[in-house]
N, C-alpha and C positions, 0 to 999 in steps of 0.2 A: 490741521485738516486740509485736504485738497478740495477743489471745487467739484470733484467727481461725486456723483450721486451715491448715497448710502443705500445698499441693498440688503435684503435679509430674508429669512425664512423661518418657519416654525418646525420644531421637533418635539416628539413626545419622550419624556424621561420620567420614569416612575409614576406614570399616570397623570402627569402635569405637563403643561406646555413650557418650552424653553425657546426663546428667540435667539437666533444667531445672526448677527449683523456683520456685513462686510464693510470694513472701514478702510479708507485709503489715505496715505500720507501725501505730502506735497509733491512727491515724485511719482505718485500714482500706484505705489506698492500696497498691496492688499494685506490686511490682517483681520482676523475674526474676533468678535466680541460676543461672548455668550451671556445672556441675561435670563435668569430663571423668573418666569412670570408668576408662578404660584397658582396658575389658573387650571382647575381640573379639566382633563381632556373631554370627558363625556358631556356633550351638549353645549360646549363653550367655544367652538371653533371661531365663530364670528367675533366673539369678545376678545379672543386671543389675537385674531388678525387685526382688529382695531388697535389693540395695544402695541402690536408690532409696527403698525403704520405711525403711531405716535412716537415710538422710539426712533424710527428712521428719520422723522422730521426733526426731533430734538438733537440727534447727533449731526444731521446735515446742517442745522443752524448753529452748531457749536454750543448749544445749551448744556449738553452733556459730553464730557470728554473722558477717555480712559485715564484713570489716576496715574498709572505708570505704563510706559511702553512694554509690551510683552516681548519675551525672547523670540527671536526669529525661528519659525518652524524649520526643523531639519529637512534636508533632502530625503525623500522617501527611500531612496536606495541606501543611504547611510542609516536611516531608521531601521530598515530590515536587518542589517547586521547587528545593530545595537539590541534590537529585540531578540535576535537569535542568541546573542551572548547572555542576555538576562534570563532567557527561557531555558537554556541548556541544562541547568541543574535539576529542572523539574520534569524533563522528558527522557525517554529511553535514548541510549546512545545511537542506536540505529535510526531512530526518528530524527534525531539531531542531524545525523549525516545526510539523511534524505532531504531535510529542509535546506541544509547548506549546499548540497548539490544543485537543488532547484534555483536557489538564489544565484549561485555561481554561473549556472548554465544559461540563464535567461533574464531573471528578474532584475538583477543589478544593472545590466546593460540597457534593458528596456526603459526603466524609469530614470536612470542617470542621463541617458541621451536626451530625454525630454526635460531634464532639469526640474522635475516636479517635486514640490515640497509636500510634506505630510498633510498640511491643512489645505493644499490645493487639489488633492486627489478627488476626482469625481467619477461617477459611474461610467462615463464615457471612456475614461482611461482604462478601466478594467475590461470593458468590451473590446477596446483596441488591443489589449493584451491577448484576449481570447482569439481575436481574428488573426493576430500575428502567429500564434501557435498553430492554428489550423492551416494558415498559408504555407507554413513550413512542412506540411504533410503529416502532422501529428493527429492523433485521434482524440475523441471526446474525453477519454479517461485521462490523457495527459493534461488537457485543459483543466480538468477537475482537480488534479494534483496541484497545479500552479495556483489556481483560484483559492484552494484551501490554505496555502501558505500566506497569501496576501490577506485573506480574511482573518486568519488567526493573529497576524501581526496587527491589523487594524483593531481587532477586538481588544488587544492589550492597550492600544492607544486610547480607545474609548474608556476603558476601565480606569485608566490613569489620568483622565481629563485632558488629554493632549488634543483630541478632536471630539466633536459632539455626536457623531454617528459613524457607523461602519458602512461606508459607501458600497462595499462588496456585497452587502445584503440586499442592495437595490439592483443587483445584476443577476439575471437568471443563469444558472450553470447549465451546460449542455447535459442531455440525458446520458447516463453511463451506458456504454456499449456492452452488450452481452458477450462475455468471454467464452469462447468454445475451446476447451483445452485440447492441445495436440497430444497424441499418444502413439506408442509403438504397439504393434500386435505381438503375439507370442513368438511368431517366426522372426520378426524384426529384432526383438530383444535377444533371441538366440544368436542371430547373426552379429549383433553388437557385442555380445559377450565373447564370441569366438574371435572377432576381429581385434578386440582390445585386450585379450587375455594376457599378453606379455607387456602391456603398458603399466607404468607405476600406479596409475589411478584406476586400474581394473577393479580393485577391491571397493573403491569409492562408488564406482558405477553400479556394481552388482548389489551392494548393500542398499543403495538408494532405490534400485528397481524392485528388489524383493520386498522391502518394507515400506516403500513409498515415503522415504524420509526427505525432509527439507535439507538443503545443502549444509546449513549450520549444524543440523542434528547428526548427519552422517559423519562429518568431520569431528564431531564431539564424542563419538563412541570411544569408550575406554575399556581396557581389559578388565578393570575392576568392576565394570557394570555387566560383565558377562559371566553367567554361572553355567559352566559346561556340565556339571553334575545334574542340576535341576533342569537344564535345557532352556535357559531364559536369557534375554538380552534387554537391558533397561535403557530407555532413552531419557536421560536426566542431565544432559550437559550439552553445551554448544560452543562452536568456534566461529567468531565473526572477525571482521577487519574494519579498520578505520584509518583515516589519515590525520596524523598529529605533527604539526610543524613541517608539513610537506613530506613526511615519511610514513610509509605503511606500517601499521601496528596491528598485531593479532591480539584478540581478546578471547580468553577461555573462561567460561563461567557456568555455574549451575543455575542458569536462568533461561527458560525457554519462552516461546511466543505466548502461550497461555497455560493455565493449569492443566488443561486436557492434553497438552503436549507431552507431559510426563506420563510415560506408559511403559509397561513391561510386556514384551512380546515373546512368543515361543521361538526357540532357536531351531529353525527348520534345517533338515539334513544338508541341503546344498550350501547353506550359510555356515554350518558347522565345519564342513570341509574347507570352505573358503577362508575362514578365520584361522584354522589350524595351519593352513599353508602360509598365511600372512605372518603368523607368529614365528614360524620356522624361518621365513624369509628375513624378518627383522633380526632374529638371532644371528643369522648368517652374515648379514651386513654389519652388525655390530662387531663381530669377530674380525671381519675383513678390514674395516676402516679404523678399528681400535680407538685411539684417542681423538681421531677426527670425527668420530660418530657423535652426534648430538644426544646428550642424555637428559635433556629438559623435558622430553615428551615420551618417556618410556612407557607410560600407561596408556598412550593413545594408539589406536588401531591403524588409523589412516596417516601414515608418515611416508616420506620418500626414502631413497636409498641411504641418505645421510642421517636419518632419524628426525628430520624436521617436519613439522606440520605443513600440510598443503594449505596455501592461501585460498580462501573461498573464491576469489575472482580468478585465480589461476585455474581452478577446476572448471569454471564456466568457459573460459577461453580455450583451455586445452581440449575440453569435450567437443567444442565446436570444430576444432582443428581435426580431431580424430574422425569425426563423421565425414568431413570433407576428404580426408586422406583415404578412407576406406570406401568411399562412394555410397555412404549410407544417407538415408533421407534426413534432412535437417529437422531437429527438434531442439528445444532448450534442455539444459540439464534438469531443470525443475519439472520438465514434462515426463521424466522417469517416474515421478510421483503420480502423475496422472495415468501413466501406463499401468502402474500397479493397481490403481483403482479400477481401471477399465477391465483388467484381467479378472479381478475379484467379482465385478458385476457379471461378466460373461460366464462365471462359474456359479451364478445364482446366489452369491453372498448378499444378504440383506444390507440395505443402505446404513442401518444403524451400526452394524458390525464394522462396516467400512469406515464410518466416522471414528470409531474407537481405534481401529488399526492405524489410521492416518493421524490421529490426535487432533481432530478438529474440535473447536470449543462447543459448537452447536450442530445439531442434526441439519438445520437449515443451510448451513454453510456447505455441507457435503451434498445435500440435495440440489442446491443451486448450481453447483459446479458440474455434477455428474448425472443429473436426472435425464438428460438427453441421451445418455448412453445405456440407461436401464431398460434394455429391450425385453428382458424376461418379464418385467411387470406389465409391459404392453401386450405380451403374448397372453398373459393371464387375463387381461382386460378383454382381449379379442375373443378368448374362449368363453368368457362370461357373457358377453353380448350375444355371441352365437347361440349359447345355451338359452338365453332369455327369449330370443325370437323363436327358437325351436320349440320351446314349451308351449307357445301360443298357437302353433300350427297343428291341425288335426293329424292324428297318427297315420291315417290312410294316405293323406297328401304327401307326408314325408316319405312313405314307402314308394310312391310313384316317382318322386323327384330323385330319390336315392341320396339325398343329403339333407342336413338338418336346418339350413337357413335359406329361406326363400322370401324375397321382397318383391312386391309388384309396384310398378311405377305408375 
């Protein structure tokens, strides 16, 4: 033991107190020792604090020594990667990729530069992380994403006895910012369709706008999911991408975001025409390129001239380029989904029906995103409040004023 004073603190675990002591070797290097006190939390804080002080004195005097030296705590940056590797089989691939991107983008460098080990992590370090993200011009939602990864990793560490508490739980997350979706008007969508009609991703753009599809959903549309006789289009498949060994890989699967994402929609006339043109185009390209034409994706609607599936990220990047080339107002590709919802609302379609059209899992999700656009319901409320005041006013006074609502100040 070194001459440095032993420090410690109390934590609650399963309704009982645990003492965590900070012990230091002859070189002043700290390691932690956890001692379960077995003292119930309720009404026994003073008793637990007294026992903690006794333990601190005993360890300081050398009366009690750890039986065997503990393995050195790993660097937190290394632990994040190890946790991600262990967690990968239990989470969605897209979730895994999201966690990996966040660790790659900022978390690894932030914690590695500070040389922080897992057991050394404190709430102040999490706060410093938050501040660094804000300093780089990011918003509260970005901070929340990074905080979530750190917290999940620490939760694993607590569960497996690597640390005694999740210090991220002692740090307040910033409040999530209210997202106001961007969208195109009917006229802007018409201009977009016209400007991009000869582009290879024209069919992708129009399908996304007409049906409010997610990027993965529109790329996953297959001919076998379209019934031209019954006039239906089923959303039951998706296309995503990920990076494996440094190379981009496409994933095609019958697995959507939620159960509600599986839906069958009417084949509206403009889309029927669009699909018939796309099928004829694919047949023409196949004859033109012969053996060079890719036959792996013959059942897919959204393919390029060579029969290959469009990469999701290519769609995002190319869509942005198209808007710039044609002088159109910038929106994200995903905002075509919001544009669809906006147009449905403007036509008086109830929010519940829009939820089903878009494939949201709950009504609350739809309402939270689009309630600020629902002007029709506000008009109904305006008419109702006008009528309510009008009913209270004498009939002769209404005739004099010439209108139904009169308020005196």
